[in-house]
C-alpha positions as CSV (number, residue, x, y, z in Angstrom):
1,M,7.5,-76.7,-27.4
2,K,8.6,-73.4,-25.9
3,I,6.7,-74.0,-22.7
4,F,8.5,-77.3,-21.8
5,P,12.0,-75.2,-20.9
6,I,10.0,-72.6,-19.1
7,V,8.3,-75.6,-16.8
8,L,11.4,-77.2,-16.3
9,T,13.3,-73.7,-15.3
10,L,10.5,-72.9,-12.8
11,I,10.5,-76.5,-11.1
12,F,14.4,-76.1,-10.8
13,I,14.1,-72.8,-9.3
14,G,11.3,-74.0,-7.1
15,M,13.7,-77.0,-5.8
16,I,16.4,-74.6,-5.1
17,V,14.2,-72.3,-3.1
18,L,12.7,-75.2,-1.4
19,Y,16.3,-76.4,-0.5
20,V,17.2,-73.2,1.0
21,F,14.0,-72.8,3.0
22,I,14.5,-76.1,4.6
23,G,18.1,-75.7,5.4
24,R,17.3,-72.5,7.1
25,L,14.8,-74.4,9.3
26,G,16.4,-77.1,10.9
27,G,19.9,-78.1,9.0
28,G,21.4,-75.0,10.2
29,E,21.1,-75.7,13.9
30,Q,22.7,-79.0,13.5
31,L,25.6,-77.5,11.6
32,Q,26.0,-75.0,14.2
33,Q,26.1,-77.7,16.9
34,D,28.7,-79.6,14.8
35,K,30.9,-76.6,14.5
36,A,30.7,-76.0,18.4
37,L,31.6,-79.7,19.1
38,A,34.6,-79.4,17.0
39,A,35.6,-76.1,18.5
40,E,35.2,-77.7,22.0
41,M,37.6,-80.6,21.0
42,E,39.9,-78.6,19.4
43,G,40.0,-76.3,22.5
44,R,40.6,-79.1,25.0
45,E,43.4,-80.5,22.7
46,A,45.1,-77.0,23.0
47,L,44.5,-77.0,26.6
48,T,46.5,-80.4,26.8
49,Q,49.3,-79.0,24.8
50,S,49.5,-75.9,27.1
51,R,48.3,-73.5,24.7
52,A,45.8,-71.6,26.5
53,D,45.6,-68.6,24.4
54,L,44.6,-71.0,21.3
55,A,42.3,-73.1,23.7
56,L,40.5,-69.6,24.5
57,L,40.3,-68.8,20.7
58,Y,38.3,-72.1,20.1
59,F,36.1,-72.0,23.2
60,D,35.0,-68.5,21.8
61,K,34.6,-69.9,18.6
62,G,32.2,-72.5,20.0
63,L,30.3,-69.9,22.1
64,K,29.8,-67.9,19.0
65,A,28.4,-70.9,17.0
66,L,25.8,-71.4,19.5
67,K,24.7,-68.1,20.1
68,E,21.3,-68.8,18.2
69,T,20.7,-71.7,20.5
70,P,21.1,-70.5,24.0
71,T,19.3,-73.6,25.2
72,S,22.1,-75.9,24.1
73,P,23.6,-78.4,26.6
74,Q,27.2,-77.6,25.1
75,L,27.2,-74.2,26.3
76,S,28.1,-75.3,29.8
77,R,31.0,-77.4,28.5
78,L,32.2,-74.6,26.5
79,W,31.9,-72.0,29.4
80,A,33.9,-74.4,31.6
81,G,36.4,-74.8,29.0
82,R,36.5,-71.0,28.4
83,G,37.2,-70.7,32.1
84,D,39.9,-73.2,32.1
85,A,41.6,-71.4,29.5
86,L,41.5,-68.0,31.2
87,A,42.6,-69.6,34.3
88,A,45.5,-70.9,32.5
89,L,46.3,-67.3,31.2
90,K,46.2,-66.2,34.6
91,R,43.0,-64.0,34.1
92,C,41.3,-65.4,37.2
93,S,38.4,-62.8,37.4
94,E,37.4,-63.7,33.7
95,A,37.7,-67.2,34.6
96,K,35.4,-67.0,37.5
97,I,32.8,-65.3,35.3
98,A,33.1,-68.0,32.6
99,W,33.1,-70.8,35.4
100,S,29.9,-69.1,37.0
101,E,28.0,-69.0,33.5
102,A,29.0,-72.9,33.3
103,C,27.7,-73.6,36.7
104,K,24.3,-71.8,36.1
105,R,24.1,-73.9,33.1
106,G,24.6,-77.4,34.8
107,Q,28.4,-77.8,34.7
108,A,28.9,-79.1,38.4
109,M,32.8,-79.2,38.1
110,A,32.6,-75.5,37.1
111,C,31.0,-74.7,40.4
112,K,34.0,-76.1,42.4
113,A,36.7,-74.7,39.7
114,V,39.4,-72.3,41.5
115,C,42.1,-70.3,39.8
116,K,45.7,-71.4,40.8
117,A,47.0,-67.9,40.2
118,Q,44.8,-66.5,43.1
119,M,45.6,-69.4,45.6
120,P,47.7,-68.4,48.6
121,A,51.5,-69.9,48.4
122,K,52.1,-72.6,51.1
123,Q,54.7,-71.8,53.7
């Protein structure tokens, strides 16, 4: 009778180990994708509210969430958004770098993006 609780405990521990192992294999990547998507949406919302500083934080948070998945298609949108936020903050040299990265990853609109702070004034 004393063996029954030991067997149940071992089965329970095995289930926990298996759950953690499976979570590290595949579930973690989807969670990171979801975090990045949420950060992208929050960043876009902050940009529409003219909160470029907050938007930059959200885009950086999304990029950090995807650092383990360098082939994610979301990266290009996050880099483009980061460039837009930097341009709104008038940090044009950094914005160009972010847009260049987005362009390399397939974001066509980022290839044509121009920082308005550096555009010559019309006379």
